[in-house]
N, C-alpha and C positions, 0 to 999 in steps of 0.2 A: 561731544559727550553723549548726546542723544543717540547718534549713530552707533557708538560703541555699546551703549546699553541695549539697543535693539539687537545688535549682533550677538551679544552675550546671552540675551534672552532666547534667541532662536537656537543658539547652540545648546543651551541648557535644556530646552524643550525637546531636542532631538537626541543628541549624543548621550547626555547624562541620564536619559531615561532607562538606559540599559541596566543600571544599578539604581533602583528607586530609593530615594530618601523617604523618611517618614512623611514629609510634607507632600511629596509627589504621590505616595500611596494614598494619602488622605484625599488629595484632589481627585485622583482617578477612581477611587472607590466610593466616594460619598456625594459628589455633585453630579448633576445630570450629564450624560455623555454629549460630546460635540455632535451636531447634526447639520447637514446641508440639504436643503430642499430646493429643487428647481421646478418652476411652474412655467410652462410654455403654452401660449394661447394662439389659436388661429382665428382671425376675425372674419374670414371669408372675403368675398369680393362683391362689388357692385359695378354695373355697366352704366356709363354716362354717355348719352348720345346727343348732348345739348350743345356741344362746342363745334365750331367749324374746323376744318383741317388747317386753316390759317391760324386759328387760335392755338391749336395743338402744336403747330410748328413753333410758335412763340414760346409755349410752355417747355418744349424740349430743350431750348437754349440756343445761344448764338451760333454754336457749331453746326446747327441744322438749318440755318437760314437760307442756304443755297438750294434746299430741296423742300419736299412736302412731307409732313407727318400725317399719316392717315389714321393711325391709332397709337395709343400711348397707355402704358400701365404704370401707375404711381402708387407708392406706399412709403411709410416710414417705420423703421424698426425702433424699438424701445427696450431699455433694460433698467431695472431698479434692483437694488440689493438692500435688504433690511437685516439687521443683526441685533441680537440680544444675547444674554447668557449669564449664568450664575458665576460669581466671583468668590474665591476663597483666598484669604490672606494669611501669610506666615510671618509672625513678629520676629522670629529669630533670624531668618534669612533675608528679610526685607523684600521678599518676592510675593507675587500673587499668581493665582491660576484662574483662567477664564475658560469656560466651556461654551464656545460660540454656538448659537442657534441661528443659522444663516438661511435666509429665504431669497432666492433669486427669481425674478419674474422677467420673462421675455415675451414680447408680443409685437405684432405688426398692427399699425393702424389698418382699418378696413381697406383692402386693395381696391383701387379705382381703376377700371378699364375704360379708357376713353376711346370712342369711335367717332370719327368726324360725322357731323349731322347730315352731311350730303349723302351719306350711305345709310339709307333707312333700314330698320330691322326687317328681316325677311328677304332682303335682296342678296344677290350673289356676292357683291363686294363686301357687304356687311359681314356675311358668314365667313369669308376668307380672312378679313382683317381680325375678326373675333377669334378665329382659330389660331392665328398667329399670336395674338395677345394672351391667349390662354396658356401658351407655352411659358410665358413670363410668370403667370399666376402659379402654374405648377412648380416652376423653379423656385419661387419664393417659399411655397409651402414645404417642398422637399428639403430646401436648405435649412429651414427652421428646425426640422427634425434632426438634421445632421449637427447643427449647432447645439441643440439640446443634449445630444449624446456626448459630444466632445467636452462641453462645459461641465456636465455632470461628472464625467470621469476625472477631469482636472481638479474639480473641487474635492472629490473623494480622495484623490491622491495627496492633495495638500493638507487637508484637515483630518481625514480619517475619523476616528472617534475619540481622539486624545485631546486633552485641554491644552491651551496655550499658556506659556509662562512669561512673566514680565516683571520689572521692578514695580513695587507697590504703587498703585494709582495710575499706571500707564497702559494696562492691557487693552482697555476700550479704545484709547487713542491709537495704539499700535494697530489694532484690528481695523479701525476706520481708515488709517493711512494705507494699509495694505489693500483694502477694498477700492479706495480711490485711485491709487497709483498702479495697482496691478490688475485687479479683476475687472473693473469697469472698462479700461482701455482694451484688455484682452478680449472681452466678450463683444465689444463694439467691432473690433477688428475681425473676429470670427463671423459676425453678421455681414460685414462688408465684403467678405471673400466671394460672395455670390456675384458681384458686379461684373467681373470679366466674363462670366457665363452668360449674363444678359447681353453683353456686347456681342458675344459669339452668335447668339440667336439672331441679332440684327445685322447679319452679314450682307455684303454687297450682293451675293447671289440671291439671298432672300428678298432684298429690296427689289431686285430686278424681276424676280418671279411675281411678286405682288403687283408690280406695275402692269403686268400683262394678263392677270387673271380675268376670268369672266368675259372672255372674248372682247377685251378692250374697254369694258364698261368703266373701269377706274379712270383711264385716260380721257374718256368721253366726258367725264364729270370735271376733272381738274385741269385738263389740258396738258400741254407739254411741261415738264419740269424746268424751271428757270435755271439753266446752267448747272444743273445738279441732278441727282438721282431722286426719283420719287421715294418717299419714306413710307414705311408701314401703312 
């Protein structure tokens, strides 16, 4: 019954609006218009030179235990969605309309760029490892801008400036379910789409290049890689 009510409400809010009822006209003309706002923040990055390359190898995960991790870039993405809105009820039809005011916030935790402490600031290996890690930083910041554009467009297409309709007493719950079931997973998936691009930066060719930079200075510090390839 709840699913049928939801489907009926969605149909009414779209198809039936072509010929507005007096209630629909009252909703659209008297309550504030629906709005969606997206706020994306960039928190910048910090460089951490306090951990050894052995510790960074452990942070990278079990799949990296056969090699060395010289540098590592870490962050976490976050999304919150807040919603409010005016509601107008119609006694005759048993429906109500809601004009959602939706605010989406996207941000990264401050990006941390780790460089093994064996590679001191100002040295050639430090500069090369940092240059590599900054490609990851740029990818994160560029991707956030892409996500912001795609999510903003998707929200505008879905909600526009029209109210939502639902059986009386159900509009807030319906909107909450849509946010939880559709929008939070969708935005998280959009944020995660960047991970294959990070993997492409960490290619075998790039690992090989970094192991040979600075006239062998990296290998002179870490020694031969144990049955694996040197990592960033």
